C-alpha positions as a Markdown table, in Angstrom:
| # | Residue | x | y | z |
|---|---|---|---|---|
| 1 | Met | -33.4 | 62.1 | -25.1 |
| 2 | Ala | -31.4 | 61.5 | -28.3 |
| 3 | Cys | -30.4 | 58.0 | -27.0 |
| 4 | Tyr | -34.0 | 57.2 | -26.6 |
| 5 | Arg | -34.8 | 58.2 | -30.1 |
| 6 | Val | -32.0 | 55.9 | -31.4 |
| 7 | Thr | -33.2 | 53.1 | -29.1 |
| 8 | Val | -36.7 | 53.3 | -30.6 |
| 9 | Leu | -35.4 | 53.0 | -34.1 |
| 10 | Arg | -33.1 | 50.1 | -33.3 |
| 11 | Gly | -36.0 | 48.3 | -31.6 |
| 12 | Phe | -37.6 | 47.7 | -35.0 |
| 13 | Glu | -34.5 | 46.2 | -36.6 |
| 14 | Phe | -34.9 | 42.6 | -37.8 |
| 15 | Arg | -33.2 | 39.9 | -35.8 |
| 16 | Arg | -32.6 | 36.6 | -37.6 |
| 17 | Lys | -33.4 | 33.7 | -35.4 |
| 18 | Asp | -34.9 | 30.2 | -35.8 |
| 19 | Thr | -38.2 | 30.4 | -33.9 |
| 20 | Pro | -41.8 | 29.6 | -34.7 |
| 21 | Val | -42.7 | 33.3 | -35.0 |
| 22 | His | -39.7 | 34.0 | -37.3 |
| 23 | Arg | -40.8 | 31.0 | -39.5 |
| 24 | Leu | -44.3 | 32.3 | -40.0 |
| 25 | Asp | -45.2 | 33.8 | -43.4 |
| 26 | Pro | -45.1 | 37.6 | -43.3 |
| 27 | Arg | -48.7 | 37.6 | -44.6 |
| 28 | Ala | -49.8 | 35.5 | -41.6 |
| 29 | Lys | -48.1 | 38.0 | -39.2 |
| 30 | Ala | -49.6 | 40.9 | -41.2 |
| 31 | Val | -53.1 | 39.4 | -40.6 |
| 32 | Tyr | -52.3 | 39.3 | -36.8 |
| 33 | Val | -51.1 | 42.9 | -36.9 |
| 34 | Ala | -54.3 | 44.1 | -38.7 |
| 35 | Cys | -56.6 | 42.2 | -36.3 |
| 36 | Ala | -54.7 | 43.4 | -33.2 |
| 37 | Thr | -54.9 | 47.0 | -34.6 |
| 38 | Ala | -58.6 | 46.7 | -35.2 |
| 39 | Val | -59.3 | 45.5 | -31.7 |
| 40 | Thr | -57.1 | 48.1 | -30.2 |
| 41 | Leu | -58.8 | 51.0 | -32.0 |
| 42 | Met | -62.3 | 49.6 | -31.5 |
| 43 | Phe | -62.5 | 50.4 | -27.8 |
| 44 | Ala | -61.9 | 53.4 | -25.6 |
| 45 | Thr | -61.4 | 51.3 | -22.4 |
| 46 | Pro | -58.1 | 49.9 | -21.1 |
| 47 | Val | -58.7 | 46.2 | -21.0 |
| 48 | Pro | -58.8 | 45.4 | -24.8 |
| 49 | Pro | -55.5 | 47.1 | -25.6 |
| 50 | Leu | -54.0 | 45.5 | -22.5 |
| 51 | Ile | -55.0 | 42.1 | -23.8 |
| 52 | Val | -53.5 | 42.9 | -27.2 |
| 53 | Leu | -50.3 | 44.0 | -25.4 |
| 54 | Leu | -50.1 | 40.7 | -23.5 |
| 55 | Thr | -50.5 | 38.7 | -26.7 |
| 56 | Ser | -47.7 | 40.6 | -28.3 |
| 57 | Val | -45.5 | 40.0 | -25.2 |
| 58 | Ala | -46.3 | 36.2 | -25.5 |
| 59 | Leu | -45.1 | 36.4 | -29.2 |
| 60 | Val | -42.0 | 38.3 | -28.0 |
| 61 | Ala | -41.2 | 35.5 | -25.6 |
| 62 | Val | -41.6 | 32.8 | -28.2 |
| 63 | Ala | -39.5 | 34.7 | -30.7 |
| 64 | Arg | -36.8 | 35.3 | -28.1 |
| 65 | Val | -36.5 | 39.1 | -28.9 |
| 66 | Leu | -37.3 | 40.3 | -25.4 |
| 67 | Arg | -34.2 | 42.5 | -25.1 |
| 68 | Glu | -34.8 | 44.2 | -28.4 |
| 69 | Trp | -38.5 | 44.6 | -27.7 |
| 70 | Gly | -37.7 | 46.1 | -24.3 |
| 71 | Ser | -35.5 | 48.7 | -26.0 |
| 72 | Thr | -38.5 | 49.8 | -28.0 |
| 73 | Met | -40.7 | 50.0 | -25.0 |
| 74 | Arg | -38.1 | 52.0 | -23.0 |
| 75 | Gly | -37.7 | 54.3 | -26.0 |
| 76 | Val | -41.4 | 55.0 | -26.2 |
| 77 | Ala | -41.8 | 55.7 | -22.5 |
| 78 | Phe | -41.4 | 59.5 | -22.9 |
| 79 | Leu | -44.0 | 59.6 | -25.7 |
| 80 | Ser | -46.4 | 57.5 | -23.6 |
| 81 | Ala | -46.1 | 59.9 | -20.7 |
| 82 | Phe | -46.8 | 62.8 | -23.1 |
| 83 | Val | -49.8 | 61.1 | -24.6 |
| 84 | Phe | -51.2 | 60.4 | -21.1 |
| 85 | Ala | -50.8 | 64.0 | -20.0 |
| 86 | Val | -52.3 | 65.5 | -23.2 |
| 87 | Asn | -55.3 | 63.2 | -23.1 |
| 88 | Tyr | -55.9 | 63.7 | -19.4 |
| 89 | Leu | -56.0 | 67.5 | -19.9 |
| 90 | Met | -58.1 | 67.4 | -23.1 |
| 91 | Ala | -60.7 | 64.8 | -22.2 |
| 92 | Pro | -64.1 | 66.4 | -21.4 |
| 93 | Glu | -65.1 | 63.6 | -19.0 |
| 94 | Ala | -63.7 | 60.3 | -17.5 |
| 95 | Lys | -60.2 | 61.9 | -17.8 |
| 96 | Leu | -58.2 | 59.1 | -16.1 |
| 97 | Asn | -59.9 | 56.3 | -18.0 |
| 98 | Tyr | -59.5 | 58.0 | -21.4 |
| 99 | Ala | -55.8 | 58.9 | -20.7 |
| 100 | Val | -55.0 | 55.4 | -19.6 |
| 101 | Ser | -56.8 | 53.9 | -22.6 |
| 102 | Met | -55.1 | 56.1 | -25.1 |
| 103 | Thr | -51.7 | 55.4 | -23.5 |
| 104 | Leu | -52.3 | 51.6 | -23.5 |
| 105 | Arg | -53.4 | 51.9 | -27.1 |
| 106 | Leu | -50.1 | 53.6 | -28.1 |
| 107 | Val | -48.0 | 51.0 | -26.2 |
| 108 | Ala | -50.0 | 48.0 | -27.6 |
| 109 | Leu | -49.7 | 49.2 | -31.2 |
| 110 | Thr | -46.0 | 49.9 | -30.8 |
| 111 | Ser | -45.5 | 46.5 | -29.3 |
| 112 | Val | -47.4 | 44.7 | -32.1 |
| 113 | Phe | -45.6 | 46.4 | -34.9 |
| 114 | Ser | -42.2 | 45.9 | -33.1 |
| 115 | Val | -42.9 | 42.2 | -33.0 |
| 116 | Phe | -43.6 | 42.2 | -36.7 |
| 117 | Phe | -40.5 | 44.0 | -37.8 |
| 118 | Leu | -38.2 | 42.2 | -35.3 |
| 119 | Thr | -39.3 | 38.9 | -36.8 |
| 120 | Thr | -39.8 | 39.7 | -40.5 |
| 121 | Ser | -36.8 | 40.2 | -42.8 |
| 122 | Pro | -37.2 | 43.1 | -45.4 |
| 123 | Glu | -36.7 | 40.5 | -48.2 |
| 124 | Asp | -39.6 | 38.4 | -47.0 |
| 125 | Phe | -41.7 | 41.5 | -46.4 |
| 126 | Ala | -41.0 | 42.6 | -50.0 |
| 127 | Leu | -42.0 | 39.2 | -51.4 |
| 128 | Ala | -45.2 | 39.3 | -49.4 |
| 129 | Leu | -46.1 | 42.7 | -50.8 |
| 130 | Leu | -45.4 | 41.4 | -54.3 |
| 131 | Lys | -47.7 | 38.4 | -53.6 |
| 132 | Leu | -50.4 | 40.8 | -52.6 |
| 133 | Gly | -50.1 | 42.6 | -56.0 |
| 134 | Val | -48.1 | 45.7 | -55.0 |
| 135 | Pro | -45.9 | 46.9 | -58.0 |
| 136 | Tyr | -42.2 | 46.1 | -57.5 |
| 137 | Glu | -41.2 | 49.7 | -57.7 |
| 138 | Tyr | -43.4 | 50.7 | -54.7 |
| 139 | Thr | -42.3 | 47.5 | -52.9 |
| 140 | Leu | -38.7 | 48.4 | -53.3 |
| 141 | Val | -39.2 | 52.0 | -52.1 |
| 142 | Phe | -41.1 | 50.8 | -49.0 |
| 143 | Thr | -38.7 | 48.0 | -48.0 |
| 144 | Met | -35.7 | 50.2 | -48.6 |
| 145 | Ala | -37.2 | 52.7 | -46.2 |
| 146 | Leu | -37.6 | 50.0 | -43.6 |
| 147 | Arg | -34.2 | 48.6 | -44.2 |
| 148 | Phe | -32.5 | 51.9 | -43.7 |
| 149 | Val | -34.2 | 52.7 | -40.4 |
| 150 | Pro | -31.4 | 50.9 | -38.4 |
| 151 | Thr | -28.9 | 52.5 | -40.7 |
| 152 | Leu | -30.3 | 55.9 | -39.9 |
| 153 | Ala | -30.2 | 55.1 | -36.2 |
| 154 | Arg | -26.5 | 54.1 | -36.5 |
| 155 | Asp | -25.7 | 57.3 | -38.4 |
| 156 | Leu | -27.6 | 59.4 | -35.8 |
| 157 | Arg | -25.6 | 57.8 | -32.9 |
| 158 | Thr | -22.3 | 58.3 | -34.7 |
| 159 | Ile | -23.0 | 62.0 | -35.3 |
| 160 | Ile | -24.2 | 62.5 | -31.7 |
| 161 | Asp | -21.0 | 60.9 | -30.4 |
| 162 | Ala | -18.9 | 63.0 | -32.7 |
| 163 | Gln | -20.5 | 66.3 | -31.7 |
| 164 | Arg | -20.3 | 65.4 | -28.0 |
| 165 | Ser | -16.6 | 64.8 | -28.4 |
| 166 | Arg | -16.4 | 68.3 | -29.7 |
| 167 | Gly | -18.1 | 69.7 | -26.6 |
| 168 | Leu | -21.7 | 69.8 | -27.6 |
| 169 | Glu | -24.0 | 69.4 | -24.6 |
| 170 | Leu | -27.5 | 68.1 | -25.3 |
| 171 | Glu | -28.8 | 67.5 | -21.8 |
| 172 | Arg | -28.4 | 70.9 | -20.2 |
| 173 | Gly | -30.5 | 74.1 | -20.6 |
| 174 | Gly | -34.1 | 74.8 | -21.3 |
| 175 | Leu | -36.3 | 73.3 | -23.9 |
| 176 | Leu | -35.5 | 76.0 | -26.5 |
| 177 | Gln | -31.8 | 75.7 | -26.0 |
| 178 | Arg | -31.9 | 71.9 | -26.3 |
| 179 | Val | -33.8 | 72.2 | -29.6 |
| 180 | Lys | -31.2 | 74.7 | -31.0 |
| 181 | Arg | -28.4 | 72.3 | -30.0 |
| 182 | Phe | -29.9 | 69.6 | -32.1 |
| 183 | Leu | -29.2 | 71.6 | -35.3 |
| 184 | Pro | -25.5 | 70.5 | -35.5 |
| 185 | Ile | -26.8 | 67.0 | -35.4 |
| 186 | Leu | -29.7 | 67.3 | -37.9 |
| 187 | Ile | -27.8 | 69.2 | -40.6 |
| 188 | Pro | -25.0 | 66.6 | -41.0 |
| 189 | Leu | -27.5 | 63.8 | -40.8 |
| 190 | Ile | -29.6 | 65.3 | -43.6 |
| 191 | Val | -26.6 | 65.9 | -45.8 |
| 192 | Tyr | -25.2 | 62.4 | -45.2 |
| 193 | Glu | -28.6 | 60.8 | -46.0 |
| 194 | Ile | -28.9 | 62.8 | -49.2 |
| 195 | Lys | -25.5 | 61.6 | -50.3 |
| 196 | Arg | -26.6 | 58.0 | -49.4 |
| 197 | Ser | -29.7 | 58.4 | -51.6 |
| 198 | Tyr | -27.5 | 59.4 | -54.6 |
| 199 | Met | -25.3 | 56.4 | -54.0 |
| 200 | Ile | -28.4 | 54.1 | -54.0 |
| 201 | Ala | -29.7 | 55.7 | -57.2 |
| 202 | Glu | -26.3 | 55.2 | -59.0 |
| 203 | Ala | -26.2 | 51.6 | -57.8 |
| 204 | Leu | -29.7 | 50.9 | -59.2 |
| 205 | Glu | -28.8 | 52.6 | -62.4 |
| 206 | Ala | -25.6 | 50.5 | -62.7 |
| 207 | Arg | -27.7 | 47.3 | -62.3 |
| 208 | Ala | -30.1 | 48.4 | -65.0 |
| 209 | Phe | -33.1 | 48.8 | -62.7 |
| 210 | Gly | -36.3 | 48.9 | -64.6 |
| 211 | Ala | -34.9 | 47.6 | -67.9 |
| 212 | Val | -37.0 | 44.4 | -67.7 |
| 213 | Glu | -40.7 | 44.5 | -66.7 |
| 214 | Thr | -41.0 | 40.8 | -65.7 |
| 215 | Arg | -38.9 | 39.7 | -62.8 |
| 216 | Thr | -38.1 | 36.3 | -61.3 |
| 217 | Phe | -37.1 | 35.5 | -57.7 |
| 218 | Phe | -34.8 | 32.9 | -56.3 |
| 219 | Tyr | -37.0 | 32.4 | -53.3 |
| 220 | Glu | -40.8 | 32.2 | -53.3 |
| 221 | Leu | -43.1 | 32.5 | -50.3 |
| 222 | Arg | -45.6 | 29.7 | -49.7 |
| 223 | Met | -48.3 | 29.6 | -47.1 |
| 224 | Arg | -48.0 | 26.5 | -44.9 |
| 225 | Ser | -50.5 | 24.9 | -42.6 |
| 226 | Ser | -49.1 | 26.8 | -39.6 |
| 227 | Asp | -49.5 | 30.0 | -41.5 |
| 228 | Trp | -53.1 | 29.3 | -42.4 |
| 229 | Ala | -53.8 | 28.3 | -38.7 |
| 230 | Ala | -52.3 | 31.6 | -37.5 |
| 231 | Cys | -54.5 | 33.6 | -39.9 |
| 232 | Ala | -57.6 | 31.6 | -39.0 |
| 233 | Leu | -56.9 | 32.1 | -35.2 |
| 234 | Ser | -56.4 | 35.9 | -35.7 |
| 235 | Leu | -59.5 | 36.3 | -37.9 |
| 236 | Ala | -61.6 | 34.2 | -35.6 |
| 237 | Ala | -60.7 | 36.2 | -32.5 |
| 238 | Leu | -61.5 | 39.4 | -34.4 |
| 239 | Gly | -64.7 | 38.0 | -35.7 |
| 240 | Val | -65.9 | 37.0 | -32.2 |
| 241 | Val | -65.0 | 40.5 | -30.8 |
| 242 | Val | -66.8 | 42.3 | -33.6 |
| 243 | Ala | -69.9 | 40.0 | -33.4 |
| 244 | Cys | -70.1 | 40.6 | -29.6 |
| 245 | Tyr | -69.6 | 44.3 | -30.1 |
| 246 | Leu | -72.4 | 44.6 | -32.7 |
| 247 | Thr | -74.8 | 42.5 | -30.7 |
| 248 | Gly | -74.0 | 44.1 | -27.4 |
| 249 | Thr | -73.0 | 40.9 | -25.7 |
| 250 | Leu | -69.5 | 41.9 | -24.7 |
| 251 | Pro | -68.6 | 40.8 | -21.1 |
| 252 | Ser | -68.7 | 43.6 | -18.5 |
| 253 | Trp | -65.0 | 43.1 | -17.5 |
| 254 | Leu | -63.9 | 43.9 | -21.1 |
| 255 | Leu | -65.6 | 47.3 | -20.9 |
| 256 | Trp | -64.3 | 48.1 | -17.4 |
| 257 | Glu | -63.3 | 51.8 | -17.0 |
| 258 | Val | -60.7 | 53.3 | -14.7 |
| 259 | Pro | -62.5 | 55.2 | -12.0 |
| 260 | Gly | -61.8 | 58.9 | -11.5 |
């Protein structure tokens, strides 16, 4: 179980490659993520999130990050099973359709965001936020949080291996016993990350962070024709779906429900 958690975190780590998806402007990819999220949340039937999932898989293939994306999907498998069981038990009617739809919604959203973070560097993402008018202080905090997700995963794996070498067993016993056995892992992890935060604060202070209000950047993001085309395609697809949804002209296969 602990390995699965680490796998999920590592599945969102940026991989630097030279592909059309990697070369897209982060703002263009953010538009795709927003449109895909809107379509996924708009319906309570399984076909729309399945289509969104397939589009993200196509982007994964183009970006050549299939192995990393697969790690994310394997890591979220347990959570998907839990979501399916809870929704099946709690749905008042059409239990199977609702459970399948909510599970596909989770998987599709995880896949879409995984594609974004696997193909977008934290530096480009920070520049995109600055272009959108987000203050630099908030941008720095947000991008640092993203940057240290894989670092947190590596620290967690190191602590787990160290505790296992000392005889800690995480896979045996009941649920309550397993939760108690995670305390020797969580406490060192929290202490170590607090120390890391102090080191980051001292590094920022040593570099006179905040001394100058106006900042310049060596690299500037510029939207190219391919970026505008990607934005237009995403927005056009969302517009067609919303228009058909509001006018009641959606095809019947898009609203197909799982029987049972």
